[in-house]
Every structure is written in C-alpha cells, then in structure tokens.
N, C-alpha and C positions, 0 to 999 in steps of 0.2 A: 289484257292486263296481266295475265299469268306470264306471258312472254317478257313483259317489262320487269316483273319480279325476278324471273330467272336470269335476265341479263344483268341486273344490278347485283344479284347474288353471285353470279359468276365473276363479275368485276371484283367483288370483295374477296372471293376465295382465291383470286390470283394475285392479290396485292402483295403478298409476302414473297412472291417468286419473281426472279429476274427473267422475264420472257420465257415461260416454260415451253417445253416441246409440244408440238401438235402431232401426236402419234396415231398410227393406224395399225390394223391387223393384230398380230399376236402381242406386240409391244403395248398397244392401247388396252387390250384385254388384261394384260399383266398389271399395267399401271392402275386400271380401275379396281382390280382385285386388291392391290396393296392399299389404295386410298380408302376403299370400303372396309378393308380388314382392320385398319388402325382403330377407327371408332367402334367397330363391332366387337373386337377383342377387348377393348377398354370397357365397354358396357358389361360384357360377361364378367370381367374381373371386379368391377365396381359393385355388381350385384352378388358377388361371391359364388358364381355358378360352379366353378370347379369343385369347391368344397361340398356344395349341395349334391354333386354327382359322385362324391367320394374320392375326389382327386385333391390331394393336399400339396400345395406349392409354397415355396418361399416367395416372398414378394419379389426378390431379385430374379427369380426364374421368369416371372411375368415381365419384368423390366427388360430381360434379355430378348424376349419375343418382340416387345415394343421397339427396342433399340434396333434390332435387326431389320424390322419391316420399315421403320421410318427412314433409316439410312439407305436401304435398298431403293425405296420409292424416290428418295431425293436424287440418286444418281441416274435413275430411270427417267425422271421428269425434268430435272434442271440441267441444262447444258453447261459444259465447263467454261465456255467462253461466250462473250456477247455475240460474236459473229459466227458461232458454230451453227451448223444446220439444225433445224428444229423438226425435221420430218423423220429422222431415224436416230437410233442409238448407236454410237461408235463402239468399237470393240473394247476399248479401255473402260468404258462405263459398265459394260457387261461384267468385266472382271471385278470392278469395284462393287457391283451389285451382289455378286456371288460372295465376295469377302465379307460384305455387310451381313448377309444371311448366316454365314458360317460363324462369325463372331457372336451374333445373337444366339445361335443354336448352342454354341459351346457354353455360354453363360447359363443358358436355361437347363441344359442337360447335366452339366458338371457342378452347378452351384451347391448341391448338398455336400459333395466332397470338398469343395472349396471352403465352405463355412467351417468345416472341422479343422482345416489347416490354413486359416486365412493369412497368417504371416509367413507361410512357407511356400512360395511360388515355385512351380515347376516350369519347364520349357513351354508346353502348350499354353499355359496361362499367360506367360510373358509375351508369347508370340501373338496371340489373339488380342491381348490387352494393348500392345503396341500398335497393332493394325487398327483397332477400334479408335484409339486416340487420333491417329493420322486420318482416318475416315471422317471423324467429327470435324477436324480442322478443315478438310477439303469441302465438306458439306457446308460449313460456315462461310468459307470463301465464296461459294456459289450463292448461298441464300442471303447472307447478311452483308458481305462485302469484305474487301481486302484489309481495311483498317482493324476490324475486330480479329481477323485471322492473324495479323501481325502482332497485335497486343497479346493474345493468348499464347502464341508461339513464344514470345519473349518471356512471358510468365513461366512457361514450362522450362525454358532454359535457365531462368533464375532459380527455379526449384532445384535443379540439378547442381548448380554451382553457387547456391546461396551462401555457403560458408566462406566464400572468397570475398563477399561484399563487406564494406566497412561499417562500423558502428551499428546503429539500430536496424540497418537493412540486412545485416548478416543473419544467417539461419543455420539450421542443423546440417551436418554432412549427410548426403543422401545419394544412393546409387540409382542408376536408371531402373534397375530391377525393382528396388523398393518403391520407387515413385510410380512405376507402371502398375504394379500390383495393387497399391493403395488406390489409385485413381480408378482402376477398372473394377475392383471387387469390393472395396470397403463401402458399407451402407451409409457412411457419413460423408462421402465424397461425391463423385459424379452421379452415382445411382440415386442419391437422395434428391438431387435437383431434377433428374429425369423422372423420378416417381411423381413429382408435382405435375409435370406435363402429361404423364400417363394416367393421371386420375382427375385432378381438378381441371387441367387443360382440356382433356377430352370431354369432360362433362359440360363445361360451360361453352365450349366451342360448338358442341352438338346443339345445345339450347339456343345459342345465338343464330346458328345457321338455319335451324328449323324456322325460327321467326322471320329471318331475312328472306328465305325462299318463299315463304307464304305471304310476303308483302308487308312486313312490319314497317319498312322505311316510309312508304307512302302514308300509312296509317298515322305514324308519329307526326309527320308533317301536317296532315289534315287536322289532327287533334291540336297541334300547336297553333295553327291558323285560326281554329275555332276559338281558342282561349285568348290569343293575343292579337288576332288580325284587326280587331276593331279599335285597338289602341294606336296612339301616334307612334310612328316608327314600328308599325306592326310587323314589317318584314324581318327586321333585325331581332325583334323579340320572339318571333316565330322560330328563327334560327337557334336562339338560345335554348328554347324549350325542346324543339325537335332533336337537336344535336345532343343535348344532355340525355334524352330518352334513348336515342339510337346508340349513344356511347356506352350504355349499359349492356348492350348485346353484341356490339361489333368487335370488341376485343382490343381496340387500340385507337389512338387519336388519328393516325394517318389513314387507316382504313375507313374511319368515320368520315373524315374530310373528303376522301375521294369518292365515296358513294353519296353522301348527303350534300356535299358542297356544290355539286353540279345543279342541284335544285335551288339551294338557298342563296348562294353567292350572286348569280344573275338577278334573282328576285330582289335582293337588297340594292344592287347597283341601279336597277331600273327605278326603284322608289326614291332614289336621291342620295344614297350613301356613296362615298368615294370608294373606288375599287380596293384600296389598301385597307380601309375600315371594314369593308364587307369580308375580305379574306381573313383579316384578323379576328373578326367576330366568329366566323365559322371555326377557325383553328382553336380559339380559346374555348368555345362552347364544346367542341368535340373532345378536347383534352380533358375537360372537367368531368367527362363521363367516367373516368377511371377513379375519381374520388367521390362519386355521388352514390350513396346507398339508394336502394337496397342491394343492387348488383354492381359492385365495383370491378376494377380490373383484377386479373389473376394475381397481381402483386399483393392485393389486400388479403387474399387467401394464404399466400406465402407468409405474410405478416402474422396471421393467426397461427401458422405453424411455428414460427420463430418464438412467439410469445407463449405458446402452449395454451391458448384460450379458444373458445368457440368463435367462429367467424361473426356470429351475431354481436359479440362485444365490440369487435373492430368496426362493424357497420354502425352501431349505435354511437360509438365515439366519433365517427366521421361525419355525423349529421350536421352539426352546427358549423364546422369549418367549411363544408361543402356548400351549405346554404349561404354563408357569407360570401363565398367565392362567386356564386351565381348572382347574388343580390348586387354585388359591386359591378358585374358586367351589365346586368339589366339596367341598373340606375344610370350608368354612364351612357348607355345607348338611348335611354329615355331623355336624358338631358340633351344629348346630341340632336335627337329628333326635334326637341323644342327649339333649339337654336336654328336648325336648318328649316324648320317648318315642314318636316316630313309627316305626311298625313297617314291615316290608317289605310288598310287595304280597302279596295272598293268592294261593294256588296257581292258582285259576281265572282270575285277572287276567293271569297270565303266559302268553304264547302258547306252544304246544308247540314243542319244539326241532325236531322233524322237519318240521313245517309251516313254521316260520320259515326253516329252511335251504332247503326246497323253493321258497319264494317269493322268497328274497333272493339266491340264488347268482348270478342273472343281473345284479342290480344291482351286486354286489360285483365281478363280472367286468368290468362296464362301467367302474367307477371304476378298476380295475386296468389296463384298457386305456389310459385317459387317463394314468395315471402312467407306463405303459410308453412311450407316444409322447412324453410331455413330458420325462421324466428319463433314459430309457435310449436311445431313438432320437434324442432331442434335436431333434425336429421344431419348426418354428416354432409358437408357442403357438396361433395362430389355425388353422393347418392341423391340429394335433393335436386340438384341441377339435372341429373340424368333422368330421374322420374318425371320432372317437369317437362323436359325436352321431349320425352316419348309421349306423355299424356297430352302435350300440346297438339300433336298431330290430329287426333280425333276431335279435339276442341275446335281447331282452326278449320277443319274440313266441314264443320257445320255451316260455315259461310259459303254461300252458293258459288262465289267466284273461285274458291279453292277446291271444289269437288272434282272438277275435271282435271285428270292427270295428277291426282293427289299422291298416288304411289310413286310416280316419277319424281315429284317434288321432294318427297321424303328421301328417296335414294340419292337425289342430287344434293340434298342437305348433308347426308353422310359423306358423300364424296368431297363436298366443299370443306367439311370438317377435316377430312384426311389431308387435304391440301394445306390448310392453315397449320395443321399439327406438324407438318414437315419443318416449318420455321420455328414453331414453338419448341419442338423437341430438340432441334439443333441448338437454339439459343440456351435452353436450360442445361443441355449437356456441356456447353462451353462454360456456363456459369458454374457448373459443378466442378469442372476442371480447375477453375480459378479458386473456388472455395477450398478444394482439396489441397492445392499448393499452398495457399495462405495458412491452412491449418497444420499441415505436416512440416512445413519449413520453419514454423515459429514466427513467421512474419506478422500474422494476425496479433499475436501476443505483444510483439515489439511495438507495432504501430499503436495498438490499444494502450500500452503503457505510456508511450510518448504523448498521445492525445490526452490521456488522463492527467499527466503532469501539466500540460498546457491548460487544461480545464481548471486545475487548482490555482493557476496563476490568473486566468481570466476566462470565465465561462463563455463570454461572447466570442473570443477567439476560437474556442472549441466548436461553437455552433456555426460560425462562419466557415470554418474549415470543413466541417461535415457537410454543410449545404453546398459548398463548392465541389467537394468530392462527388456528391450524389448527382449534381447537375452535369459535371464533366463526364461521368460514366453514362448518364442518360443521353448525352449527345451522340454517343457512339453505339448504343445498343438499345433494345426494347426496355421498357420501364421495369418489367419484372426482373430481368437480369441485372440492371443497374441497381435496383433496390436491394437485391439479394447480396450483391458484392459489397455495396456500401454498408449494409447492415452487418455483414460478417466482420468488416474491418473496424467500423466506428461505433456500433451500438453498445458494445460492452463498455467502452470507455465513457460514453455518455451516461450510462446507467450507474457506473461506478462514481461518476461525478455528482450523483444525487438527483438526476433527472428521472421522472416517472417513466417506466418501461414503455407504456402505451404511447406517451408523448414522444419518446425517443424514436420509436419505429415509425410513427405517423409523420414526424419531422423528416426523417430520411425519405420516406415514401413520397411525400409532397414534392420535395425538390427533385427526385427522380422523375416524377410526372411532368413538372413544369419545364423540364429541359426541352420538352417537345415544342415549346413556344418561346424559348429564350435564345436570342442570337448569340454567337454567330451560326451555330449548327442547330437549327430548330426544325425538326422533321415535319411537324404539322404545318409550319409556315411554308416549308418547301413544297408541300402538297397543295396548300390553299392559294398561294400567291399566283401561280401560273393560271389557275382557273379564272381568277379575276383580272389577269393581265397587269398585276401590280408589282412594284419593286419588292424584292424579298426582304431586304433589311428594313425598309420603311414599314412594311407590314409587321415585321417582328417587333419593332419598337412600339407600334400602336397596340399590338397584342400584349406587351408587357404592361402598358398603361391600363388596358381593360382588365387584365388579370392581376392587378396590383395586390389584391388581398392574398393571393397565393404566396407572395413573397413576405408578407407581414404576419399572417395568422400562425404559421408554424412557430415563430418566435414567441407569440403570445401564449399558445397552449403549452409550450415548454416552460414558460414563466409561471403559468397557472393552469393546471389541467381542468379547470372549471369549464372551459370551452369544449372539452372532450366529455362533458356531462359527468365529471367525477368531482366529488366533494359535496358539501352541504347545499341543500336546495336553494337557500337564499343567495349563496355565492353564484350559483349557476344562473339564476334568474337575473341578478344584477349584471353579470358579465355579458349575457346574451342581449339584454336590452341596451346597455351602453355601447356594446360592439355594433349593434345594428344602426344606432344613431350615428356612431362614429364613422361607419362605412359610408353612410349616405353623404355626410358632409365632407369626407375625404374625396368622394367622387365629385362633389361640387367644386372643391379646390382644384382637382385635376382638370376638370372641364371648363372652369371659369364662368359658370352660368348658374343663376338661381333667380328665376323670374326675369332678371335683367343681367346685363354683363357685369362682371366683378373685376375690379382692378387687381393687378399683381400683388400689391401689398395686402389687400384683404384676403386674397387667395392663400397667401402664406399664413396669415393669422388663423384663417379657418382650418387650414391643414394642421396647424399646431393643436388647436382645440379638438379636432377630430382624433388625432393620435392619442391625446390625453384620455379621450373617451374609450378608445380601443383597449386600453390597459385593463385586463381582467382582474377580478378580485382574487386575493390570495390569503389563505387562512392566517398565516403568521404576521402579515402586515395588512390586515383587512381594512383598518381605519385609514391607513395611508393611501391605499388604492382607491377607496371611496372618495377621499378628499381630492385626489388627482382627477378622478372622473368628474366631480362637482366643479372643479376649476375649469376643466375643459368645456363643460356645459355652459358655464358663465361666459367664457370667452366667446363661444359661438353665439350666445344670446345677444351679447353686446355688438358683435361684428355684423350680424345680419339684421340690424335694426331697420335699414332702408327697406328691405324686403318685407319685414313684419308690418311696417307702416303702410306699405303698398297693399298688403292683404286686407288690412282693416279699413283703409280709405277707398279701396277698389279703384284707385287711379291707374292710369296706364303707365307702363314703364317709360322712363325718360329716354327719348330717342338718342340724345347725345351720349348716354351711357352705353346704349346698345351699339352705337357707332364705333365704340372703342374696340369692338371685337373684330378680329381678322376673319372676314367671312370666307375667304378662300381656304383657310386652314381650320375651318370651324370644328371639324370632327377629328383633328389630329392633335397629338400631344404637343404642348408648347415647349 
C-alpha cells in the first residue's frame, strides 16, 4: 500500500514539470539537496528561526535565497528541449545554474545597501537584475510553456517603449536601467509575488504533500464511497466528494485530475456514464477544490493579501458559492442517474465502515487541526499550514500502514514539495514581472480608468469584460497568476464603480478558476478527456453544463453580497434558501427530467422561474427582490403540476412522456 501511495505522490510531484531529468551521481545529490533545501529554508523563515538565533534579515534577503535555489534547481532538473537527454546536465545548464545562485546571493548579501539607495542602481545591480529576469523567462519557457514566455516578453518590451503607444495604452517613458532596477529590487514588484510562493506556497505545498505521501488520496475515495456509494449514480457522486476533498490539498485542478481521475473516471464509465460525462465530472469536481473552504487554492490566500483581511474572512465568504457550485453538479448527476437507471455501487465495492474509520481518522484529525489553527487560533496562514503539515507526520504515523518507512515518506514529501515549488516560484515571479510593468508604466491606472468609465455607462459591460479577462488569463497560466494579474488591472475599477471589495475579488477569482473547464483551452479537460477516451471539446461543453453555477453565482454576489454572508441575517437566509431551490430547478431545466421527461417548452419556463429564485435579496431593493423570488416560485409551482400530481397519486410516469427523451444523449447537454 505504501508503494501505491508513493507512486501516486511521485506522479503528482512531477505534474508541473515537462519530463524532468533522471539524474544519477553528483547531479542527483545536488538536485536532491536543492529540492529538500527549498521547503527546509522556507520552514525556518516561516517560524522566524533567524531572528530567534539573533540573525536579523530583510524579507528580501530571504527571497534572494529562495530565488537563487529554485532557479538553480529548475535548470538542473528541467531540460531545455523536449528531445534533450534526460540522463545528464549539459554545460550550458551548469552555467545557468551558477548564474542563478550568484543572482540570489547578490540580492541576499547586498540588499541592506540596496534598500538605502533603492532608486540609484549601480552596475552590479543592473547586471544581476537583467540576468535574473532572463533566467526567469527561460525557466518559464521550460516549466510553463512558450505562450506565457512570449506574453511576458512582450509585456517587458511594452514597458520599455510604452510612451510610443497611442491613447490609453500609452505609458510613462522608462529606461531599461529604471525598469530592471524596479523589477529586481522593489518590494512592490517581482519580489512581492515571489514572497507569496516562498511563504504560503511552501507552507501549503508541504501540508498537501505530507497528506498525499501518507495515502490521503485513497482515504478520500473510500470516505466518498462510504457516504455516496449506496445512492443511485454512486460512482459519480463519489467522484464529486472525493475530488473536492482531494482538491483542497493537491494545489490545482490538473494535478487533482491526473491523480484522482485514474480511479474515478473508469469507475463511472463502468457504472453506465458516458466517457465524456465521466471526464467532465472529474474535471469539474477537481476544479471546484480551489473554491471550496476550508482549504482553497493559493489564489485565495493571495486574495486575502490584496484585501488586507485574514484568510478566515475569505474562506467564510466563499462557503455558500462553493456549496451552490457542488450542489448543482451533484443534482445534475443525480438526475442523470435517474434517467439512465444507474444503480448504486454493489455491496462489495463499498469499503467496510470499520476499516474506513480506522484508516481515515488520522486524516480527519489533520484537516481539523488546520481548521483549528486557521479559524480558531487565527494564526498566520503560512504558520498554520506549516505547523499542521509537520504535526501531521506523528499523527499519520499512528496508523499502522504508515509506520514502516515513515521517515522516508516524510523526506519524499519535502522533495515533492520542492519539485512543485519550482513551477509555483516561476509562475509567481512571472506574475510579479507583469504586475511591476503594469504599475510602473501607468498601464494599470489607464486601464482602470477606462474600465471605470465603462462601468458608469453599464455595470454589466464592466462585469462581462472583467470575467472575460480573468478567463483568458486563466487559459494560459495557473489560477493564482491569472487572478493576480486580473486583480491588478480590474479590481480597482470594479471597486470604484461601487462593487463590494470582497465580491470584486471573489468575482475575479471565480472566473480565473473556471477557465480550467471552459473551452477552447481548458487545462483540466485536457487532462481528464484522454483518461476517458472522450473528445475534448464535447467533454468541455458537458463540464460547462455541470458547472453552470460557477458562471452565474459571481454575478449574483456582485449584485448582492448576501451570498457572501455579508449583510442582515434575514437577507442572507432568504438568499440562501431561494438560491438552493433555484439551483435545483435550474438543473432540472438543463437535464430535462423531473420524475418524468419534460418538454422543451416546460424546460424553458422552469429555467426562467429558477433564475428568478436565484436573485439574492438586496437591502436597497429588498421588497422588489422578494417579489421577484415569489414570482419565480409561483412559476415553478404552476409548471411542475404534473409531477406534483404524480407524487400525490403515486401513479407511474407516462411512458409516452418518457419516450420523448433521447436515450442516446441522455446525460449530455441539449
């Protein structure tokens, strides 16, 4: 069993890399030292060990160490080309490795002097700054791909020549020296985004890797089977629960799909779901892990930094939208199971209760410990996650299956964390470069002003434009970077237009997340569809149907923050109740089934009534929103009279009505 855990953990730790090298000898020892060093140094900094030892450092000095190590490890581990040899390190990568270390050392050693004369760069600062930017771009090309490399390179060129651009795209005149100095040394530019990777990124990656290496994946699947396996469509419902749990620790939708999907997708297909539906279910469930409290994606912690509030406030605000998201997925899968006649799992497929409890209590205790440190003790998020990750080891070792080789499992957890942090560090450094250019060139102000003017004309145009920008960015880069860039450009304009700050950032974050399941470039779909052997675009469209609430709810909580648990209690209660009913009947309209088949005309009417119920209450127009909700409820009550009569008469559905359903496309969007 431990070998299975390690294999899956190794798969996850390698997901971010493009076919990493398989090194031996001195190169392998150096690689392992770097990968173990990244989380180890991070733990020391998070716990403030240097100060306790009488060593006082600028934050930027620690970031120099982190920057130098993760860049050096990237050039040691990731080959420059797809067809390059994987057994050795070429001479040019040794040069890049040395330059990476020197750039980090310079920042660490010289930052006290740099801080005194921040705006007066000298030759060494410009030399190492220019080298560092080029190294980050090359690391991004290897880790993330050519498209993001080209995008950021173009933004850098824009920053230098922004004053030549017309109208609102124009910016301040800026020399290469000024630009390099700002990006390399200013705490509000690249270093700010790197600091997130070097604290929150390290903390939650360690936490997730410890759980994964000690077998959390299988435990989550067993728990989900125990809860949902006896229900109709139990395989799909198991996927929803297990993938949402696994998504809280895996760090991203794609990694969740690739580890969890090999278990859940074949299981769904075998039970009767079509391959495209199975793949879409896994992709949607995995993606939702980033918006599901108590442990959301790293982007949620970045949001807390932007808003200047504790992470607990972000997590509390995200509860209702996340539950509505999963309720919509669950409901549609339940209706699909009813239409197809998909039964529950057989008794021998469901793990025994006693065994599941015996194996899972330590994982439940670990998650509970994180919730306690985050929400009750209100520790800093990076401190809470690091404490929980380290304390998880003795807790998980209590389970007999984890005792053998527990030290090796822990070391492998740290090494896996180091591998994942290569990509996280690179992406955050890239995001920092873009944020820096947007700030220093004045482009952020110009775009913010333009969006604000559009918002004055029509707030819906503002929201649609922001949603499109967040999704487009999310199609080319990880969620955290897409959110950070979109928030930098769009958030100020939305807030100036009168939108609640929490709703603003949650809106941007949601659309950055769901870009993972939105065609044409949907990374989670690209990961799930090949496992099922399903067409990618068809899988993507089914995923959009399953995740329909993720496209609607952000507009609702912008209209009224009551869905973010803000405002009078009566407004929150009414909004949650009506939204829950509205979501259910919207799913009925999308799937075309409620006890019996529903005609297209009735589906449209039910959809209208459901949308009216979804509208949350708003303080300034409370009476109007309640009336609209009441009208929606009345429409639904009148429209579903045949189903109500059936329930009371206990008669069987009319076979002629059921015959109107297209049985071949039963679980696919119409």
